[in-house]
Every structure is written in C-alpha cells, then in structure tokens.
N, C-alpha and C positions, 0 to 999 in steps of 0.2 A: 438413573435420572434420564428424563426425556430431553432430547436435544431440540432446541428451538429452531436453530438454523441447520439445515442439512449440509453435509460435506459437499464441496464443489465436485462436479463430475470429473473423473480422471480418465483421460484418453491416452492409452499407452503409445499411440502412434503420433501424438502431437509433436510438432517440431519444436526445437529450442526457441526459435523466434516466436512461435505462438505462445509458448509458456511465458516468455518474458513480457509479451504484450499483455497477456492475461494478468500476470503479477503486477504490472504497472497499473492496470485498471483497479485492482484491489487496493493498491497503495493510494491511488487518487481518492477512492471512496473512504478509506481510513482517515486520510488527511482532512477530508470534508467533515467527517463526523467529529474529529478532534477540534476543528475550527468552530463548529457549532457548539461544542461543549464549552469552549472558552467564552463564547458569547452568552451562554446561559449562566455561567459562573464568573462574573466580572471581577470578583475580588482576588487580589494577588495570591493569597495563601492557597486558594483552591485551584489556581491556574498553573502552578509550578509544574506539576507532573504532566498535565495536558500539554503545556508548551514544550516540555522536554520530549514528550512523545511525538509531537509535530516535527520537532527538529530531527529526530531519528528517522521518521517516515520520509521526510524530505531528502535526507542523505541516502536512504535505501532506494528511493525512486531515482535519484541521480545516478546511482550505481547501475540500476536496471537499464536506464537510458544509455549509458556507456556500453554495457554488455550488448544491448540491442543494436547499437550502431556498429559494433564489431561483427556481429552475426550478419547484418545486412551487407557489410562490406565484402564478406566472403562469398556472397551470392552474386 
C-alpha cells in the first residue's frame, strides 16, 4: 500500500529537548485536527470518540510540557 504521508525525518543526534518540542508540535496539530472534526460533525453520537481523543491528546501534551520543563531545568 502506498503511504500518503511520509515518515518524519529521524535524526539520531537530536537532543531529548528537541524531540519533546517536536512531539509537542505534533500533538498541537493533532488536537487542531480533532477540533475541526468536532466542528464538522456537530451531533453528539459522532463527537464522542473525537472528544475522547482530544482529551487524551491534551493530557499527552501536558505530560510533554512537564518533561520539557524538567529537561530545561537540567541545562
């Protein structure tokens, strides 16, 4: 099967801080997509999974932010 979206570039020498910042960016974009999906499907039965996904993305992003702050404190 042909992949529509290529894999993100992997740089073995990236710092943990850079990886966390990059991951945070991906989560922001995923949350934006989920928010747009909710707007496109305003009826509750269709929103349940998207709202649950948004909730999980928000929690993952907050964990990334905590990890990033800990990494920055060490520098």
